[in-house]
C-alpha positions in Angstrom: 0.0 0.0 0.0 2.9 2.4 0.8 6.2 2.8 -1.0 8.1 4.3 2.0 10.8 1.7 2.1 12.1 2.0 -1.4 12.1 5.8 -1.2 13.8 5.7 2.2 16.5 3.2 0.8 17.1 5.4 -2.2 17.8 8.3 0.2 20.1 6.0 2.3 18.1 6.7 5.4 17.5 4.2 8.2 14.1 3.7 9.8 15.5 5.2 13.0 16.8 8.3 11.2 13.4 8.7 9.3 11.7 8.5 12.7 14.0 11.2 14.1 13.4 13.5 11.1 9.7 13.0 10.8 8.7 12.6 14.4 6.9 9.4 13.5 7.8 6.3 15.6 10.0 3.7 14.1 7.4 1.1 14.9 4.8 2.9 12.8 7.3 3.3 9.9 8.2 -0.4 10.1 4.5 -1.4 10.1 3.7 0.8 7.1 6.7 -0.5 5.2 6.0 -4.2 5.9 2.2 -3.9 5.3 1.4 -4.9 8.9 -0.1 -1.5 9.3 -2.3 -0.5 6.4 -3.9 2.7 7.7 -2.6 5.8 9.4 -3.4 9.4 9.7 -2.9 12.0 6.9 -0.6 13.9 9.3 1.7 10.8 9.7 1.9 10.4 5.9 2.6 14.1 5.5 5.4 14.0 8.0 7.0 11.0 6.4 6.7 12.5 2.9 8.2 15.8 4.1 11.1 14.0 5.8 11.8 12.1 2.5 11.4 15.3 0.4 8.7 13.8 -1.7 5.0 14.6 -2.4 2.6 12.7 -0.2 1.2 11.0 -3.3 4.7 9.6 -4.1 4.5 7.3 -1.1 1.5 5.4 -2.3 2.0 2.2 -4.3 0.4 2.2 -7.8 -2.0 -0.7 -6.7 -3.6 1.6 -4.1 -4.9 3.9 -6.8 -6.3 0.9 -8.8 -8.4 -0.1 -5.7 -9.8 3.5 -5.6 -10.6 3.4 -9.3 -12.4 0.1 -8.9 -14.5 1.5 -6.0 -15.2 4.6 -8.1 -16.4 2.4 -11.0 -18.6 0.4 -8.6 -20.1 3.6 -7.2 -20.8 5.0 -10.6 -22.6 1.8 -11.6 -24.6 1.9 -8.4 -25.6 5.5 -9.0 -26.7 4.6 -12.6 -28.9 1.8 -11.3 -30.6 4.0 -8.7 
């Protein structure tokens, strides 16, 4: 769901350092990277993105947007049937 790890590794930053820079706990960062944690606050994502010098949209994996698109299509079909 999130692409934090690959961005972090490209920047040669450890989870601990990212935690220090962003103010987000290392446990939360580890959970988001591993997929064990699939939801978090917008503020947390913003702080991680800012610490990595990327846009918040850059930390989402492409598959995440596909799921949103599928839901949008489902909602559009539902609205047409109503």
